[in-house]
DOMARDO-519710 format. One record per residue: x, y, z of N, C-alpha, C in turn; residue in three letters. Coordinates in steps of 0.02 Angstrom, whole numbers, padded with zeros to 5 digits, always signed. Layout:
N
XYZXYZXYZALA...
% end
This chain:
303
+00929-00846+01638+00941-00841+01566+00954-00910+01537MET+00925-00922+01479+00936-00986+01445+01010-00993+01427ARG+01038-01052+01436+01108-01064+01418+01117-01057+01343LYS+01170-01023+01323+01183-01013+01253+01197-01080+01219GLN+01167-01091+01162+01177-01153+01124+01249-01156+01100LEU+01277-01216+01099+01346-01225+01078+01354-01215+01003ALA+01309-01246+00964+01315-01244+00891+01246-01235+00859ASN+01217-01175+00863+01151-01166+00833+01155-01176+00757PRO+01102-01204+00729+01099-01215+00657+01074-01153+00621ALA+01032-01114+00654+01000-01056+00623+01007-00995+00668VAL+01020-00938+00637+01017-00874+00672+00956-00836+00644ALA+00909-00821+00687+00850-00782+00668+00867-00709+00679VAL+00871-00671+00625+00891-00600+00628+00829-00557+00622VAL+00816-00518+00675+00755-00477+00680+00773-00404+00687ILE+00769-00364+00633+00777-00291+00641+00713-00262+00671PRO+00720-00210+00712+00660-00181+00741+00671-00108+00758THR+00615-00070+00757+00617+00000+00777+00549+00018+00806PHE+00547+00030+00871+00487+00051+00906+00426+00007+00891ASN+00436-00058+00897+00381-00105+00885+00377-00156+00943ARG+00378-00131+01003+00382-00175+01062+00328-00228+01063ALA+00266-00210+01053+00212-00259+01056+00214-00307+00998GLU+00230-00281+00939+00238-00326+00881+00295-00375+00893ASP+00349-00350+00923+00407-00392+00937+00388-00449+00984LEU+00346-00436+01033+00324-00488+01079+00288-00544+01041ARG+00243-00527+00997+00208-00577+00956+00256-00616+00912ARG+00304-00581+00883+00355-00613+00842+00395-00664+00882CYS+00417-00645+00941+00458-00690+00983+00418-00749+01010LEU+00355-00738+01025+00312-00793+01047+00310-00848+00993GLU+00309-00828+00930+00307-00878+00876+00373-00917+00873SER+00427-00888+00898+00490-00925+00900+00492-00975+00957LEU+00463-00955+01013+00458-01002+01069+00419-01064+01049VAL+00370-01056+01004+00327-01111+00983+00357-01155+00929ALA+00417-01141+00905+00446-01181+00851+00459-01253+00872GLN+00444-01299+00827+00458-01370+00841+00532-01385+00834THR+00568-01345+00796+00641-01350+00790+00671-01301+00839PHE+00717-01323+00881+00740-01279+00935+00814-01262+00934ASP+00851-01283+00883+00922-01269+00881+00936-01204+00844ASN+00914-01148+00873+00924-01084+00841+00937-01029+00892PHE+00973-00978+00870+00985-00918+00909+00943-00861+00881GLU+00930-00811+00922+00890-00754+00901+00930-00690+00912VAL+00935-00650+00860+00972-00587+00863+00923-00530+00848LEU+00902-00495+00901+00857-00438+00893+00901-00376+00884VAL+00899-00347+00825+00944-00293+00807+00904-00229+00803CYS+00908-00190+00856+00867-00130+00864+00898-00070+00829ASP+00855-00030+00799+00878+00028+00760+00864+00093+00798ASP+00886+00094+00862+00880+00155+00902+00811+00166+00930GLY+00776+00114+00949+00708+00121+00976+00707+00161+01041SER+00651+00195+01052+00641+00233+01114+00584+00203+01155THR+00558+00145+01135+00503+00113+01171+00531+00057+01215ASP+00488+00009+01232+00507-00044+01278+00533-00107+01243ALA+00560-00099+01184+00583-00158+01146+00635-00199+01184SER+00682-00166+01217+00734-00203+01254+00702-00244+01310ALA+00654-00215+01345+00621-00251+01399+00581-00311+01373ALA+00549-00303+01315+00512-00358+01285+00559-00415+01268VAL+00615-00399+01236+00663-00451+01220+00688-00486+01284ALA+00696-00448+01337+00719-00476+01400+00670-00526+01430GLY+00606-00520+01414+00556-00567+01439+00567-00638+01413GLU+00607-00645+01360+00615-00710+01328+00683-00742+01341PHE+00722-00713+01386+00789-00738+01398+00791-00808+01428GLU+00737-00827+01462+00736-00895+01491+00706-00946+01443ASP+00683-00923+01384+00651-00969+01337+00686-00973+01269ARG+00728-00924+01255+00763-00922+01191+00836-00905+01201LEU+00878-00929+01157+00947-00906+01154+00945-00839+01116ASP+00937-00785+01154+00921-00720+01123+00970-00667+01144ILE+00989-00625+01097+01029-00565+01110+00991-00504+01084GLN+00990-00452+01124+00962-00388+01102+01018-00338+01101PHE+01029-00306+01044+01079-00254+01041+01052-00197+01000GLU+01072-00136+01018+01046-00077+00986+01102-00032+00963THR+01085+00012+00916+01134+00059+00889+01096+00121+00866ALA+01133+00171+00846+01103+00233+00821+01057+00219+00762GLU+01002+00255+00759+00952+00243+00707+00980+00253+00637ASN+00969+00203+00595+00990+00206+00525+00933+00226+00480PHE+00872+00207+00499+00813+00226+00460+00788+00173+00413GLY+00814+00113+00418+00793+00058+00376+00822-00007+00403GLY+00799-00065+00377+00819-00129+00407+00887-00155+00385PRO+00918-00126+00334+00980-00155+00307+01036-00158+00358ALA+01051-00101+00390+01107-00100+00437+01093-00145+00498ARG+01034-00143+00529+01021-00190+00583+01028-00263+00561PRO+01003-00280+00502+01010-00349+00477+01084-00367+00470ARG+01123-00322+00443+01195-00336+00435+01229-00346+00502ASN+01208-00307+00552+01237-00317+00619+01220-00387+00645ARG+01159-00409+00632+01139-00475+00654+01177-00530+00618GLY+01185-00523+00553+01222-00573+00514+01294-00577+00539VAL+01324-00520+00553+01393-00520+00577+01401-00555+00644ALA+01351-00549+00688+01354-00580+00754+01334-00654+00753LYS+01301-00676+00700+01274-00744+00699+01328-00797+00703ALA+01316-00847+00744+01361-00904+00749+01339-00961+00704ARG+01276-00960+00683+01247-01015+00645+01263-01009+00570ALA+01262-01065+00534+01276-01064+00462+01216-01041+00420PRO+01156-01044+00448+01096-01023+00411+01068-00959+00444TYR+01049-00911+00401+01019-00849+00424+00946-00848+00404ILE+00901-00840+00453+00829-00833+00440+00810-00761+00453ALA+00781-00729+00403+00759-00660+00411+00687-00657+00434PHE+00674-00616+00485+00607-00608+00512+00598-00536+00534LEU+00552-00500+00503+00538-00432+00525+00499-00434+00591ASP+00508-00384+00632+00480-00387+00700+00405-00383+00702SER+00373-00362+00648+00299-00360+00647+00269-00422+00613ASP+00312-00468+00591+00288-00531+00561+00300-00588+00610ASP+00273-00647+00595+00283-00704+00638+00273-00769+00599TRP+00291-00825+00629+00294-00889+00594+00247-00941+00624TRP+00231-00992+00584+00196-01051+00610+00248-01095+00646THR+00226-01140+00689+00274-01180+00729+00322-01223+00688PRO+00303-01244+00628+00346-01290+00590+00392-01254+00541VAL+00390-01188+00541+00429-01149+00492+00502-01169+00490LYS+00537-01166+00545+00609-01179+00544+00624-01253+00528LEU+00584-01298+00553+00594-01369+00539+00591-01382+00464ALA+00541-01353+00431+00533-01362+00359+00592-01333+00321ARG+00612-01272+00339+00665-01238+00302+00733-01271+00312CYS+00748-01291+00373+00813-01321+00387+00820-01387+00349VAL+00767-01425+00344+00770-01489+00307+00788-01477+00234ALA+00761-01424+00205+00775-01409+00134+00846-01384+00126VAL+00870-01343+00171+00939-01319+00168+00988-01376+00179LEU+00973-01419+00226+01017-01477+00238+01021-01523+00178ASP+00969-01522+00137+00967-01563+00076+01005-01531+00018ALA+01029-01469+00027+01071-01440-00025+01050-01372-00051GLY+00993-01346-00030+00972-01280-00053+01018-01226-00025ALA+01023-01170-00060+01061-01112-00034+01015-01059-00006ASP+00954-01054-00033+00904-01006-00008+00836-01039-00013LEU+00798-01038+00042+00732-01068+00043+00681-01016+00065VAL+00620-01019+00036+00569-00970+00052+00500-01002+00043TYR+00447-00965+00060+00380-00995+00060+00327-00941+00058HIS+00264-00962+00057+00207-00916+00059+00198-00888+00130HIS+00161-00832+00134+00141-00802+00197+00066-00784+00195LEU+00033-00789+00252-00034-00761+00259-00027-00686+00272PHE-00073-00646+00244-00074-00574+00258-00122-00560+00315SER-00102-00514+00360-00143-00498+00419-00151-00422+00423VAL-00212-00399+00431-00226-00327+00435-00249-00304+00503ARG-00269-00350+00547-00294-00328+00612-00277-00378+00666SER-00267-00353+00727-00253-00396+00784-00314-00439+00798ILE-00303-00502+00810-00359-00548+00823-00391-00576+00762GLY-00365-00560+00703-00393-00587+00641-00389-00663+00641GLN-00443-00696+00622-00445-00769+00622-00450-00800+00553SER-00471-00760+00503-00473-00784+00434-00419-00748+00395ARG-00387-00784+00349-00332-00755+00311-00344-00766+00236PHE-00390-00725+00210-00407-00731+00139-00353-00700+00095ASP-00319-00648+00120-00264-00618+00083-00200-00657+00096GLU-00160-00663+00044-00099-00703+00051-00042-00671+00012LYS+00018-00683+00034+00079-00666-00003+00103-00730-00035VAL+00092-00736-00099+00109-00798-00135+00180-00793-00161ILE+00223-00836-00138+00291-00838-00164+00291-00872-00233SER+00343-00859-00272+00347-00884-00340+00397-00941-00344THR+00379-00993-00381+00426-01048-00391+00487-01023-00428ALA+00546-01050-00414+00607-01028-00448+00601-01035-00524PRO+00628-00984-00558+00632-00985-00631+00705-00973-00650LYS+00731-01013-00692+00803-01008-00707+00815-00980-00776HIS+00867-00938-00785+00914-00915-00732+00881-00865-00684PRO+00895-00872-00621+00862-00832-00570+00877-00758-00576MET+00937-00740-00596+00955-00670-00604+00908-00636-00655PHE+00896-00670-00710+00851-00644-00762+00780-00643-00736VAL+00758-00696-00704+00689-00701-00680+00673-00647-00630ALA+00719-00631-00586+00706-00580-00534+00697-00511-00564LEU+00727-00499-00622+00722-00433-00654+00668-00430-00707LEU+00649-00487-00736+00604-00487-00793+00534-00513-00778CYS+00524-00543-00720+00459-00572-00704+00440-00554-00632THR+00380-00573-00612+00356-00556-00546+00378-00604-00492GLY+00443-00612-00483+00467-00657-00432+00450-00631-00362MET+00421-00673-00322+00405-00655-00253+00444-00699-00205SER+00490-00669-00169+00530-00703-00118+00520-00662-00054VAL+00467-00675-00016+00452-00633+00043+00509-00634+00093PRO+00529-00576+00116+00587-00571+00160+00579-00613+00224ASN+00521-00609+00256+00511-00644+00319+00500-00719+00309SER+00507-00742+00247+00504-00814+00235+00573-00843+00220SER+00622-00800+00205+00685-00823+00177+00735-00847+00231ALA+00767-00903+00215+00823-00929+00255+00879-00944+00206VAL+00939-00919+00220+00994-00922+00172+01059-00940+00207VAL+01105-00966+00170+01171-00982+00199+01210-00918+00214ARG+01236-00913+00274+01275-00854+00293+01335-00845+00248LYS+01366-00900+00227+01426-00894+00185+01412-00857+00121SER+01353-00865+00093+01335-00830+00032+01323-00756+00045LEU+01291-00740+00101+01282-00670+00119+01350-00635+00128LEU+01397-00671+00157+01464-00643+00164+01497-00631+00096ASN+01486-00677+00049+01517-00671-00017+01491-00610-00054GLN+01429-00590-00044+01402-00531-00080+01412-00467-00040ILE+01446-00473+00018+01460-00414+00057+01402-00390+00099GLY+01355-00436+00114+01297-00419+00155+01244-00383+00117GLY+01196-00356+00154+01139-00321+00125+01159-00249+00111ILE+01139-00223+00053+01157-00155+00035+01129-00104+00084SER+01171-00058+00106+01150-00004+00150+01141+00061+00112GLU+01135+00057+00046+01120+00115+00004+01050+00140+00024ASN+01047+00202+00048+00983+00229+00071+00931+00236+00015ARG+00954+00238-00046+00907+00241-00102+00872+00175-00114ASP+00894+00123-00078+00863+00056-00085+00823+00036-00024LEU+00813+00082+00023+00775+00065+00083+00705+00041+00063ILE+00687-00017+00087+00625-00053+00074+00628-00101+00015SER+00680-00095-00027+00690-00145-00081+00758-00179-00075VAL+00792-00168-00018+00857-00198-00010+00854-00274-00006GLU+00797-00301+00015+00790-00374+00016+00790-00402-00055ASP+00752-00370-00100+00750-00392-00170+00819-00385-00202TYR+00853-00332-00186+00921-00322-00210+00966-00379-00186ASP+00955-00402-00124+00995-00457-00098+00983-00521-00137THR+00920-00535-00153+00905-00597-00192+00938-00593-00261TRP+00937-00534-00292+00967-00526-00358+01042-00540-00354ILE+01075-00513-00304+01148-00523-00298+01164-00595-00281ARG+01122-00627-00240+01132-00698-00225+01123-00740-00288LEU+01077-00720-00332+01064-00758-00393+01123-00757-00441ALA+01171-00713-00430+01231-00713-00471+01282-00764-00445ARG+01268-00791-00385+01313-00841-00356+01284-00911-00360LEU+01218-00917-00357+01187-00984-00352+01119-00985-00385THR+01102-01044-00411+01035-01057-00437+00994-01098-00387GLU+01023-01113-00330+00990-01159-00282+00940-01122-00237LYS+00891-01091-00269+00834-01061-00234+00779-01115-00232PHE+00751-01127-00175+00698-01178-00168+00638-01147-00133VAL+00580-01155-00163+00518-01132-00131+00482-01190-00098ARG+00460-01181-00036+00416-01228-00003+00345-01203-00015ILE+00302-01240-00051+00235-01214-00068+00186-01222-00010PRO+00204-01193+00047+00162-01195+00107+00160-01125+00138GLU+00107-01114+00179+00101-01051+00216+00132-01062+00285TYR+00192-01034+00294+00230-01047+00355+00242-00984+00396LEU+00204-00931+00381+00212-00870+00419+00157-00820+00404GLY+00162-00763+00438+00111-00710+00434+00144-00643+00422TYR+00117-00607+00372+00144-00542+00353+00096-00487+00376TYR+00121-00442+00417+00079-00390+00448+00068-00332+00400TRP+00004-00317+00387-00015-00261+00345-00054-00208+00385LEU-00048-00213+00451-00089-00169+00493-00063-00099+00503GLY-00011-00080+00465+00015-00012+00471+00089-00010+00485GLY+00121+00043+00460+00191+00055+00473+00239+00023+00424GLY+00214-00006+00369+00258-00039+00321+00293+00014+00278ASN+00360+00011+00275+00397+00060+00236+00395+00045+00162ILE+00370-00013+00142+00367-00031+00071+00300-00013+00040SER+00258+00025+00075+00193+00044+00047+00202+00085-00016ALA+00152+00081-00061+00155+00117-00125+00162+00192-00113ALA+00210+00223-00149+00222+00295-00141+00270+00317-00197SER+00275+00382-00210+00326+00406-00258+00397+00384-00238PRO+00411+00382-00173+00477+00359-00150+00489+00287-00171LYS+00437+00245-00168+00446+00176-00187+00461+00169-00261GLN+00431+00211-00303+00447+00211-00374+00521+00229-00384ILE+00544+00280-00349+00614+00300-00355+00661+00244-00334ALA+00643+00208-00282+00685+00153-00258+00688+00097-00310ARG+00631+00080-00340+00630+00027-00390+00674+00046-00450ILE+00672+00110-00469+00713+00133-00525+00787+00126-00509LYS+00807+00144-00448+00877+00136-00428+00897+00063-00429VAL+00854+00020-00403+00868-00051-00401+00883-00077-00472LEU+00840-00062-00519+00849-00087-00587+00909-00056-00621TYR+00924+00007-00606+00980+00041-00639+01046+00006-00625SER+01051-00029-00568+01113-00063-00549+01128-00123-00593GLN+01076-00153-00622+01085-00219-00654+01066-00221-00728TYR+01034-00169-00754+01009-00172-00822+01065-00187-00872MET+01123-00156-00864+01177-00167-00911+01208-00236-00905ASP+01195-00271-00850+01223-00337-00840+01180-00392-00870ASP+01120-00374-00891+01076-00424-00922+01098-00437-00994LEU+01092-00499-01017+01102-00512-01088+01055-00468-01129PRO+01078-00445-01187+01040-00397-01227+00969-00421-01241ALA+00960-00486-01251+00893-00511-01269+00843-00505-01212LYS+00867-00495-01150+00823-00489-01093+00812-00416-01071TYR+00854-00371-01097+00853-00303-01070+00786-00267-01083ARG+00760-00275-01144+00697-00242-01161+00640-00270-01118THR+00643-00334-01105+00592-00365-01063+00596-00338-00992LYS+00657-00330-00966+00665-00303-00898+00641-00231-00895ALA+00655-00192-00947+00631-00123-00948+00555-00120-00949GLU+00524-00166-00986+00451-00170-00988+00422-00190-00921GLY+00455-00238-00888+00429-00259-00823+00438-00205-00771PHE+00493-00167-00776+00502-00110-00731+00445-00060-00742LEU+00427-00047-00804+00371-00001-00818+00306-00028-00788ALA+00296-00093-00793+00236-00123-00763+00235-00112-00687TYR+00292-00124-00655+00296-00115-00582+00283-00042-00563ARG+00312+00004-00600+00301+00075-00586+00228+00092-00595ILE+00197+00067-00648+00126+00080-00660+00082+00055-00604GLY+00097-00004-00578+00057-00032-00523+00067+00008-00459ARG+00128+00028-00444+00140+00068-00384+00103+00135-00390ILE+00108+00166-00448+00074+00230-00458-00001+00222-00452ALA-00028+00168-00478-00100+00156-00474-00121+00148-00401GLN-00080+00116-00360-00098+00104-00291-00096+00168-00250GLN-00055+00217-00269-00055+00279-00230-00090+00336-00267HIS-00126+00319-00321-00173+00366-00351-00145+00414-00402GLY-00088+00400-00433-00060+00444-00485-00080+00416-00553ASN-00134+00441-00581-00161+00412-00643-00116+00425-00703SER-00082+00482-00705-00039+00498-00762+00018+00448-00768GLU+00053+00437-00712+00109+00389-00714+00082+00318-00726ILE+00025+00302-00697-00005+00236-00707-00016+00224-00782THR-00049+00269-00815-00066+00260-00886-00004+00259-00930ILE+00041+00306-00920+00102+00308-00961+00144+00245-00952ASP+00152+00223-00890+00195+00165-00877+00165+00101-00903SER+00100+00092-00894+00069+00031-00917+00066+00028-00993LEU+00059+00085-01026+00064+00086-01099+00133+00064-01122LYS+00184+00088-01088+00253+00068-01103+00261-00007-01093THR+00235-00033-01038+00240-00104-01024+00208-00146-01079ALA+00150-00124-01104+00114-00162-01155+00150-00162-01222LEU+00195-00115-01233+00233-00113-01295+00296-00156-01292LYS+00308-00186-01233+00369-00225-01222+00353-00300-01223SER+00404-00342-01226+00393-00415-01228+00387-00447-01160PRO+00350-00417-01114+00340-00448-01048+00296-00510-01056ILE+00298-00554-01006+00260-00616-01008+00185-00601-01015ASP+00150-00648-01046+00079-00637-01063+00037-00622-01001TRP+00053-00655-00944+00013-00644-00884+00018-00571-00861VAL+00077-00540-00869+00084-00470-00850+00056-00423-00904PHE+00055-00446-00966+00022-00408-01018-00053-00403-01003ARG-00082-00459-00982-00154-00458-00965-00167-00412-00905LEU-00124-00417-00855-00132-00375-00796-00122-00301-00814LYS-00072-00287-00855-00060-00218-00875-00120-00190-00913ALA-00149-00230-00957-00207-00208-00995-00266-00195-00948ALA-00275-00238-00899-00331-00228-00852-00322-00164-00812TYR-00262-00154-00784-00251-00095-00742-00249-00031-00784TRP-00227-00037-00846-00230+00021-00890-00302+00041-00903LEU-00345-00008-00916-00416+00007-00927-00446+00039-00865ALA-00428+00014-00807-00453+00044-00744-00428+00116-00738ARG-00364+00127-00754-00336+00193-00748-00369+00242-00796GLY-00382+00221-00857-00414+00264-00907-00486+00280-00886LEU-00520+00230-00860-00589+00240-00838-00591+00289-00780ALA-00544+00282-00733-00541+00326-00675-00528+00397-00696SER-00483+00406-00744-00466+00473-00768-00526+00505-00803LYS-00563+00465-00841-00623+00490-00877-00676+00513-00829THR-00683+00475-00774-00737+00489-00725-00720+00544-00676ASN-00656+00563-00674-00635+00613-00624-00647+00684-00648SER
% end
């Protein structure tokens, strides 16, 4: 077993559930990191597969702990267990089906050491094993201030498997919400709550990781996802300054319309996008709403 590091700078927190082979790919990307002063906390959510054995394969190459608990049904509780066990001052979130480029941690630690509180970046999207071209991408959004307003009123993208944050700030907000109504959007909820403490969000405009779209994603478009987004917004709408509230309501309608369009509910798509277009959302989302509304109306006419 690799000797435990005395003072790791980063704790990589990996929630997982029955993803043994994905976990192996994820951990291989950690072995390849050019920055090596980090610990790995694999926080299992009651898996019944070989996840523990896979983690054990890396004990001589990583400062790694594997611990499991009764199934919670989402990543929030496993992530919180990892944060609680972390010895390092920086927490890097990595889902077990995603993975990083070799320079990921080196780039992020340099930015945090320079004074950032949360750092994030772009990701390549991957749909199949062995894929060699990455035309689809998860584009992160440059910080817009105030961040609390931007996260609720615009299309801020802070991909979870790209984010590295100070543990002290996670402790100040009481960790990641374990509200089951927020499963799959608890990461966005975390960024919103962090934005009430700090404006020091920094984006690295590079592709430093890979986001798996090959199946099993709990954030896929569905009626449940619409319900989760509504709960998320309901927590913060009254805290927005009055001049931003209507904009946030319009952007929520846009998000609902897009989710409904992706899972094929034309009625909700049309109603929500019409609502969005009547609101003062940013022009880029007005254009997108108009485009998707036209698509939705055409689809309804042809059906």
